[in-house]
N, C-alpha and C positions, 0 to 999 in steps of 0.2 A: 503494498501499498502507499501510495506518495500523498503526504498530510499535511497541511496548512493547520498552522494553532493559529488563534483569532485571539491575541492579547500577548504582552512582553511583561506579566508580572509575576508575583509570586508562585501563582500555582500554574502559570504554562511554564515555568522554568522548571516545577516539580517534573511535568511532563514529559520535559525535552528530556530530563534527566533519565527517564523512565526510560524515553522511546530510543533511549542512546547509550544503554547503558551496558548494554550487551551490544554482540556483533548479532544480527537481525536483517530481514529484508524490509523490514516496512523503514522505511525514512521521512523524515522530517524536510521538505524541500520548499516551503514556505512560513515565513511570518508577517500577520498585521498588527499595527501598532496603532493607536489614533495619531501618535506621534511617532513622525519618521524616524525621529534622530532614539527612540529609542527600540524603533523594530531595525534598525539598522546595527545597534547594540548588540542585540539578540543574534540579531543574522550573522553577526561575527563571532559573536561565543561558540557558536553552533557550528559555524560553517554552512550557513544555507545560502542555495545559492538566489533567493528570491525574498525581498522582505517589500512593506507597501502600507503607506495610512490610508490605503482604499480599500474596504470593505469587500465590494461588490468584483472588482478583479484578486483578492484573492483566493476569493471563493470558485468564482470563473476561470481562474488559471485553466489552461490546458494541461498541466503535467500534474494537477491537484486530483486525488482521487476522495477524501474522504479529508472532512474536516473537524479540527478540535478546538470548541468552545470555551477557552479560558478567560472569559469578559466580567464584569459586574455584574450583578441581579438584572439593572433594569436593562441590560441590553442584549440578554438572551432569546429574546424575541425576535426583536430586527437579525441578527445571525441568522438565527433557524429559517426564517423568511428568503430572506439570503440563500441559504443551503437551497431550501424548497424550489428555488426560482429557477438555481443551478443547475436541481438533479443531482447534487454531491451527498452523500450519505453523510450525516452529522452528531456528532457524541458532545454531548451537554454536560459539562463539570453543574455538583448541586447549588443549591438546588435546581426544580427544572423552570420552575416559574415563582414569581413571587408572592401567585395567589396560583389556585387552581383553574379559573378562569384564563388565566397566563396558562398555562401549565396547558390546559387543554387544547387552546388556540396550535400550540406548537403539536402536538401531538396529531391534532387534524391536519395540518401542514404536512408532515412528513408520511403521512399515511396518503394523502390526496397525490402527493408526489410520488409515489412508492417507490421512497427511500428508507435509509433504515435509521431510526430512532436513537440512539444506546444513552444509557442515565449514567455518566460516571460518578457512583456513588464507591469510591475505590474504600470505605472501611467495609464494606462487604466482600472484597476481595484478596482481606487479609490471610495470611496460612491459615492463623488461628481460627478467623473464621469459617474457613471454605472446610478443616477438618470436624468442627464443631457440629456445623450445620448438616454435613454426611452423616454422623453420629444419631444427631437428631431426625432425620429420614430414616434412620433403618432401623429408627426404633428402642435404641439404648436406653430413651429415659422414659420410654414411656407414652401415655398420652401430654401436652405440655401443656402449663396449669398457669403460666407464668413466664414473664421474661420483662430483663431490664437489659436498658445499655443507659450508658454513661458517658459522657465528653462535657469536661471541661479544662477552662487553662485562665489564662489572662487576659486575652480578648486580641481581636483581631488584627492584622498587619497594614492596612490598607485606611485612608479613611474612609472610602466610600461602605465601607460594612458598618459602619457608627452613624449613617446617615437614613433611616429609617423610610423614606422614600425611595433614595438607591436600594435600597436593597430587601423589602419589602417588610423588615422587622429586626429584631437583635438576637440573641442570643438565640432561639426558640428556631427561626427560619434559619440561621448557620449552623446550628448544631443539629438541634431537634430532627431535621432534613436526615442524616443519619442514622440516629437512634431510630426514630422510626421504621426507618424499610430495613435496618439490622434487627428489630423486635419483629417486622413483617414475615422475613425470610426465616425465624426459630417458631414461629406461630404455625407459619401454611398460609403462603400470599394467596391459595382461595379463598379463606376466612375472609369474610368484609368487616373491614371497620367500622365498628356500629354506635358509639358516640365518645366522647369525650370530656374528661376533667382536668383543668389546668390550671396550676398558681402559677402567676409572674411578677415579675417587682423590679423595680429599679435603683438596685441598693449602693452602688458605690460608684458608676460615671455620671457625667453629666450631661446625659443624652435623652431621645425622648423615647427610646427602644426599652425595653427589658435586659437587664443582665443578669438574670439569676432565673427558673422555670422549673418547674415540676411537674408529669403529665402522667395522665392514666389514660388509658385506650382499653375500650372493652373490644372484644373480637365476640363474630356471630357464632363460635362454637364454642363461647366460654371462658375460653382463656383472656388474660389479662398482659397487655403489656405496658410499661412503665419507661418515661425516657427523664432523665435528669441531665439540665444543660445550665454552663455556668461562663460568663466571663468574667469570673472575679477569683476564681483559683490559683493560687499563689504555689509555684514549684517545678512548672513544667505544663505537659498535657497528660492528663487523667481520662486514658480510654478502656472501660470496663464493662462486660457484659455478664449477665447472669441469666443462666433458665432453669427451672425447676419443672418437674416431671415427675409423673408418677413412679415411674423407676429410677430417676436418677437425678444428676444435679451438673450444671457445667458453672464453673467462675471461669474468668479468663483477664488477664491484665495484658491490653495490647502492647501499650508504648512507654507507661513511664516505670514500672518497675520490670524486666524484662531479663532482669541476672544478666546485666553489665554493668557494671560499677565503676567509678575512675575517680582517683583525687588529684587536684593539679592546684597551683596556688596562682592560675589563669595567666599562665602564660599559652595558651591555645586560642582558638577562635571558636566558631560556628559546632553547637553540639549536637543539638537534636530540634525538630520543631517547637517551637515554641517554649525550649530553655531559659530561664530567666537569666541563666549566669554560667559563666566557664570557669568559678573556682569554685573550692572547696569539695565533696561529694558531689560527683555527677555521673547523669545514666545516659549515656551515647545509644544511639542504635547504629545495629551494625551496618546494615545494607535498610538505609530508612527510607528508601522509593518502593522496595518489597515487600518490608515489613507494613507498609502501609497501603498496601494492595494495589498499586499502581502498575506492577511487573503482571501481575496475575488480570487484572479488569483489561488493559490492554491486547491482552493476547486473545481472550475470549471476545472482546467488541471484535476483531481483523480476522478471527476464524467465523466469526456469524458473519459478516459481509460477502467472506470467501463461502458459505457452505448455505448461504441463501436462507438461512435460520434468524430466531432472537438471541440474542444475550441474553446470558441471565439479568441483567437489570435496563430498562426500556423505557423509552418515556413514558408509557402506560404508569410505571408503577412512579415515574416521577410526577406526573399529575397526581397517584394515589398520597402518593407523600404529603404534597399540597394542602391535598383536600383533609388530609389530618389534620396539618398545622393551621389550614382555617380556623377549623372546630377548636383548636387549641386556644385560640386569639379570641373566638366568641366565648370559650368558658371561662378565660383570664377575667371577660367585662361583665360577666352576667354569674360567675362564680357556682355556674349551674352544670351540669351531664349537659352536653352539645351534641346535637346528633352531624355525624359525619357525612356529609353534603358530597354523593357521589351520582352525578349526570350519567355516567356510565361506566356501568359494574361488571366486569366479565371475568368476573369470579364465581362460587358455588350461589347460589341464591339463597340455599338454605341449609345449615350446618346439623348436624347430628351431635344433638352433645346429648344421649342416654349417659347417665352414669354407670360404670360397672362395676361394682364392689366384688371384693377378693375375697373368695369364701376359704371357710377352713374344712367345713367336711357339708354334710347338705343340711345340716341347723344350724351352724351357723355362722356369719360371717368374721373376717380375721381382723380387725382394728389395729394391730399393734405385735409386732415378734420384737425381740429383745435379748442379748446377753447380757447375763449382771459381770458385777465383778467377781462372784466365785464360780464363775464359769457354768453356771445355771442358765437357765432360759424360762422366760416369763412369755405368756402370749395372753392378750385383750380380747375377746370375743364379745360378740353380740349374740345375741336367739333370733331365730330368723321372723318366727312367730310371735313369742313375748315381749322382743327389744331389750332383754335383760342383757347386761353385760356382769361379765366372769372373766376371772383370772388361771388362768392357767400354768403351772410353772414346772422345767423338769432339772433333775439335779443332774449332769453332765458328768461323766469322769474324763477329769482333768491328766491329758498323762499315762491313761490308761495303756 
């Protein structure tokens, strides 16, 4: 694939680093920036043959096969429109839109143009996430009851993030989009997000948007999703996921504490994304673009184009995420559970939420079994007919 990157800032450089990190057949050939000087600097840094400050020129260039949007949120719609007009496959950074209405417009554009719309949700491609989702799909955790994702750091790196009009909101739209889609994958994308309860506040920064939020999302299969986001967390970037099922649990620390620790007096430079210091005990990341999912993400996207299939993360997924975010912002205002307004739902219409209890024998349900400190085993049972609770103990021989 021959690639044009729209944007020359922080995320554009992350994408370029990922695409050029190893020998591969996909090549970046073009960069667009609203500043010709920044476009030239970017092109010089990555040895690209073409650069421009004309978006239409970048997208329609005959040597470009696919376009990556790495622009601020308020420019996504314009960029997708240009790609649809030129008939070029388009991969858009998160969030897809500032609102669900904006995201739906972009979804319709790519579908009407017959091009692929890939949603660049990198945290759904991290090695730990892919492994854990595979385990969930194989049934290792049983039926998923609850899933939580947390992303917190000291705030974004570019000024437009802090402008509510340009970004569409604060920490919810910036970080919550990651968390919501991570949880959807664990619970099952086929299950409809039904309603949202969300608290948010502006606690530290003099901005119009929220810098902290916690939200709950009810799903049609009875599962609960939870997101925690903050632009006020000190000490780096905290990315954690937790999943609870009837047969198991997953805990993941994706970034902040991953087993790589280093002490420095401060003589070095860059440590990791959102690191606030380069002195003291530090937590570097061995291969940042890989650990954050970029390598796996682009592999999936380009293979999807070549194979004529949908990638794991599509514009439709971005639209659903935006709809959940819209409901979260409404809930912040009303203080109530608010419905997720999905005008275009493509999953299961109804979910079977019948609960199957563990059986001990024909007369009893098994509520709990536990091994005691003395090696004995205790069972808590419930009689199916009478509802009576009973306790049954076994004395086991240790080292017999």
